[in-house]
NUSE-605363 format. One record per residue (C-alpha): residue number from 1; x, y, z. Coordinates in steps of 0.2 Angstrom, whole numbers. Example, Ala and Ser with C-alpha at 12.3 -4.5 7.8 and 13.67 -1.06 7.14 Angstrom:
// NUSE-605363
site seq:1	xx:62	yy:-22	zz:39 .
site seq:2	xx:68	yy:-5	zz:36 .
This chain:
// NUSE-605363
site seq:1	xx:37	yy:-7	zz:139 .
site seq:2	xx:25	yy:7	zz:141 .
site seq:3	xx:6	yy:3	zz:143 .
site seq:4	xx:3	yy:10	zz:125 .
site seq:5	xx:14	yy:5	zz:111 .
site seq:6	xx:12	yy:10	zz:93 .
site seq:7	xx:21	yy:0	zz:79 .
site seq:8	xx:24	yy:5	zz:61 .
site seq:9	xx:28	yy:-9	zz:48 .
site seq:10	xx:37	yy:-5	zz:32 .
site seq:11	xx:37	yy:-18	zz:18 .
site seq:12	xx:32	yy:-22	zz:0 .
site seq:13	xx:17	yy:-30	zz:-6 .
site seq:14	xx:19	yy:-49	zz:-6 .
site seq:15	xx:30	yy:-50	zz:9 .
site seq:16	xx:17	yy:-54	zz:22 .
site seq:17	xx:19	yy:-37	zz:31 .
site seq:18	xx:1	yy:-34	zz:34 .
site seq:19	xx:-1	yy:-52	zz:39 .
site seq:20	xx:13	yy:-50	zz:52 .
site seq:21	xx:5	yy:-34	zz:59 .
site seq:22	xx:-12	yy:-44	zz:61 .
site seq:23	xx:-4	yy:-59	zz:68 .
site seq:24	xx:6	yy:-49	zz:81 .
site seq:25	xx:-10	yy:-40	zz:86 .
site seq:26	xx:-20	yy:-56	zz:88 .
site seq:27	xx:-6	yy:-63	zz:99 .
site seq:28	xx:-6	yy:-47	zz:110 .
site seq:29	xx:-25	yy:-48	zz:111 .
site seq:30	xx:-23	yy:-66	zz:116 .
site seq:31	xx:-11	yy:-60	zz:129 .
site seq:32	xx:-24	yy:-49	zz:137 .
site seq:33	xx:-21	yy:-32	zz:128 .
site seq:34	xx:-32	yy:-21	zz:118 .
site seq:35	xx:-26	yy:-20	zz:100 .
site seq:36	xx:-28	yy:-12	zz:83 .
site seq:37	xx:-20	yy:-18	zz:67 .
site seq:38	xx:-23	yy:-9	zz:50 .
site seq:39	xx:-14	yy:-7	zz:34 .
site seq:40	xx:-10	yy:8	zz:23 .
site seq:41	xx:-8	yy:4	zz:4 .
site seq:42	xx:-1	yy:14	zz:-10 .
site seq:43	xx:-3	yy:5	zz:-27 .
site seq:44	xx:-10	yy:-12	zz:-23 .
site seq:45	xx:2	yy:-23	zz:-32 .
site seq:46	xx:16	yy:-35	zz:-28 .
site seq:47	xx:32	yy:-26	zz:-24 .
site seq:48	xx:24	yy:-9	zz:-20 .
site seq:49	xx:29	yy:-1	zz:-4 .
site seq:50	xx:16	yy:-2	zz:10 .
site seq:51	xx:14	yy:2	zz:28 .
site seq:52	xx:4	yy:-7	zz:42 .
site seq:53	xx:1	yy:-2	zz:60 .
site seq:54	xx:-2	yy:-9	zz:77 .
site seq:55	xx:-8	yy:0	zz:92 .
site seq:56	xx:-7	yy:-10	zz:108 .
site seq:57	xx:-13	yy:-5	zz:125 .
site seq:58	xx:-16	yy:-11	zz:143 .
site seq:59	xx:-32	yy:-1	zz:142 .
site seq:60	xx:-46	yy:1	zz:130 .
site seq:61	xx:-41	yy:10	zz:114 .
site seq:62	xx:-52	yy:24	zz:109 .
site seq:63	xx:-39	yy:32	zz:96 .
site seq:64	xx:-43	yy:29	zz:78 .
site seq:65	xx:-31	yy:39	zz:69 .
site seq:66	xx:-15	yy:34	zz:60 .
site seq:67	xx:1	yy:30	zz:70 .
site seq:68	xx:11	yy:46	zz:69 .
site seq:69	xx:24	yy:43	zz:83 .
site seq:70	xx:29	yy:25	zz:83 .
site seq:71	xx:39	yy:17	zz:97 .
site seq:72	xx:43	yy:2	zz:86 .
site seq:73	xx:47	yy:3	zz:68 .
site seq:74	xx:49	yy:-14	zz:58 .
site seq:75	xx:57	yy:-13	zz:41 .
site seq:76	xx:53	yy:-29	zz:32 .
site seq:77	xx:62	yy:-24	zz:16 .
site seq:78	xx:79	yy:-15	zz:19 .
site seq:79	xx:79	yy:-8	zz:1 .
site seq:80	xx:65	yy:4	zz:8 .
site seq:81	xx:79	yy:12	zz:18 .
site seq:82	xx:85	yy:20	zz:2 .
site seq:83	xx:68	yy:28	zz:-3 .
site seq:84	xx:58	yy:31	zz:13 .
site seq:85	xx:62	yy:40	zz:29 .
site seq:86	xx:58	yy:26	zz:41 .
site seq:87	xx:63	yy:37	zz:56 .
site seq:88	xx:49	yy:50	zz:52 .
site seq:89	xx:40	yy:53	zz:69 .
site seq:90	xx:50	yy:40	zz:78 .
site seq:91	xx:50	yy:43	zz:97 .
site seq:92	xx:67	yy:47	zz:105 .
site seq:93	xx:68	yy:30	zz:113 .
site seq:94	xx:61	yy:21	zz:97 .
site seq:95	xx:66	yy:3	zz:92 .
site seq:96	xx:71	yy:0	zz:74 .
site seq:97	xx:70	yy:-18	zz:68 .
site seq:98	xx:77	yy:-21	zz:51 .
site seq:99	xx:77	yy:-37	zz:40 .
site seq:100	xx:95	yy:-37	zz:34 .
site seq:101	xx:111	yy:-46	zz:34 .
site seq:102	xx:120	yy:-30	zz:40 .
site seq:103	xx:125	yy:-27	zz:57 .
site seq:104	xx:115	yy:-15	zz:68 .
site seq:105	xx:129	yy:-2	zz:68 .
site seq:106	xx:129	yy:0	zz:49 .
site seq:107	xx:110	yy:2	zz:49 .
site seq:108	xx:111	yy:14	zz:64 .
site seq:109	xx:123	yy:25	zz:53 .
site seq:110	xx:112	yy:23	zz:38 .
site seq:111	xx:96	yy:29	zz:46 .
site seq:112	xx:105	yy:41	zz:57 .
site seq:113	xx:97	yy:34	zz:73 .
site seq:114	xx:99	yy:44	zz:89 .
site seq:115	xx:110	yy:37	zz:103 .
site seq:116	xx:94	yy:34	zz:113 .
site seq:117	xx:86	yy:24	zz:100 .
site seq:118	xx:89	yy:5	zz:98 .
site seq:119	xx:93	yy:-3	zz:82 .
site seq:120	xx:90	yy:-22	zz:79 .
site seq:121	xx:94	yy:-32	zz:64 .
site seq:122	xx:88	yy:-49	zz:59 .
site seq:123	xx:91	yy:-59	zz:43 .
site seq:124	xx:73	yy:-63	zz:42 .
site seq:125	xx:73	yy:-67	zz:23 .
site seq:126	xx:87	yy:-80	zz:25 .
site seq:127	xx:77	yy:-88	zz:40 .
site seq:128	xx:62	yy:-89	zz:29 .
site seq:129	xx:71	yy:-97	zz:15 .
site seq:130	xx:79	yy:-110	zz:28 .
site seq:131	xx:62	yy:-114	zz:36 .
site seq:132	xx:49	yy:-112	zz:23 .
site seq:133	xx:58	yy:-112	zz:7 .
site seq:134	xx:52	yy:-95	zz:2 .
site seq:135	xx:58	yy:-77	zz:4 .
site seq:136	xx:43	yy:-73	zz:15 .
site seq:137	xx:50	yy:-64	zz:30 .
site seq:138	xx:35	yy:-60	zz:40 .
site seq:139	xx:36	yy:-75	zz:52 .
site seq:140	xx:54	yy:-72	zz:58 .
site seq:141	xx:49	yy:-53	zz:60 .
site seq:142	xx:35	yy:-58	zz:72 .
site seq:143	xx:48	yy:-67	zz:82 .
site seq:144	xx:60	yy:-52	zz:82 .
site seq:145	xx:46	yy:-40	zz:87 .
site seq:146	xx:41	yy:-52	zz:101 .
site seq:147	xx:58	yy:-52	zz:108 .
site seq:148	xx:62	yy:-34	zz:106 .
site seq:149	xx:46	yy:-27	zz:114 .
site seq:150	xx:42	yy:-40	zz:127 .
site seq:151	xx:23	yy:-36	zz:124 .
site seq:152	xx:20	yy:-55	zz:123 .
site seq:153	xx:28	yy:-71	zz:126 .
site seq:154	xx:36	yy:-82	zz:113 .
site seq:155	xx:22	yy:-95	zz:117 .
site seq:156	xx:9	yy:-82	zz:113 .
site seq:157	xx:16	yy:-78	zz:96 .
site seq:158	xx:18	yy:-96	zz:92 .
site seq:159	xx:0	yy:-100	zz:97 .
site seq:160	xx:-7	yy:-86	zz:86 .
site seq:161	xx:4	yy:-91	zz:71 .
site seq:162	xx:-3	yy:-108	zz:73 .
site seq:163	xx:-21	yy:-102	zz:74 .
site seq:164	xx:-19	yy:-89	zz:60 .
site seq:165	xx:-10	yy:-101	zz:47 .
site seq:166	xx:-18	yy:-117	zz:53 .
site seq:167	xx:-34	yy:-114	zz:42 .
site seq:168	xx:-24	yy:-110	zz:26 .
site seq:169	xx:-9	yy:-120	zz:25 .
site seq:170	xx:-2	yy:-138	zz:27 .
site seq:171	xx:6	yy:-144	zz:43 .
site seq:172	xx:23	yy:-143	zz:34 .
site seq:173	xx:21	yy:-124	zz:30 .
site seq:174	xx:14	yy:-121	zz:48 .
site seq:175	xx:29	yy:-130	zz:56 .
site seq:176	xx:41	yy:-120	zz:45 .
site seq:177	xx:33	yy:-104	zz:50 .
site seq:178	xx:34	yy:-109	zz:69 .
site seq:179	xx:52	yy:-113	zz:67 .
site seq:180	xx:54	yy:-96	zz:58 .
site seq:181	xx:46	yy:-87	zz:73 .
site seq:182	xx:58	yy:-96	zz:85 .
site seq:183	xx:73	yy:-91	zz:75 .
site seq:184	xx:67	yy:-73	zz:73 .
site seq:185	xx:66	yy:-73	zz:92 .
site seq:186	xx:83	yy:-81	zz:95 .
site seq:187	xx:94	yy:-73	zz:81 .
site seq:188	xx:91	yy:-55	zz:86 .
site seq:189	xx:106	yy:-43	zz:84 .
site seq:190	xx:106	yy:-27	zz:94 .
site seq:191	xx:116	yy:-12	zz:92 .
């Protein structure tokens, strides 16, 4: 992956999208990279569409503008594909990661991805239900982004999930989230 990577996350309020962007950035920072993580909210309510961003670099980041041309686009809620152009500004070699039960080929056709762009699907919601008992797809998405980008190791991701969630949740919830990250990493479908 290039020395500078920009990631745009699409989700809805209450799905942990902003947390996922922050935890992924923290893991990249722990892995020795310079990072930025920041949200962009519309109406601040549960279910409202939102965006979050990461900027990750091997060098010091001096850019402080919105992410316009992301290399990676993470869609935490696939219903947004019907209302938002998630391909806007995407690089020609972008990677689309979509939380859905659908196959990558079907998502590729829906978003009209270019042949040079990669489409990855993961059923992050089902993984979250299986591992933590709630439809909170952020932890599996962290695992999938880790695998898709190679920016950090799975161990970096797990360590930062443990650190981030360790102060707020019981050990049972932490263990469920760690398992969700592992499954998000392992169950990637590429098309």
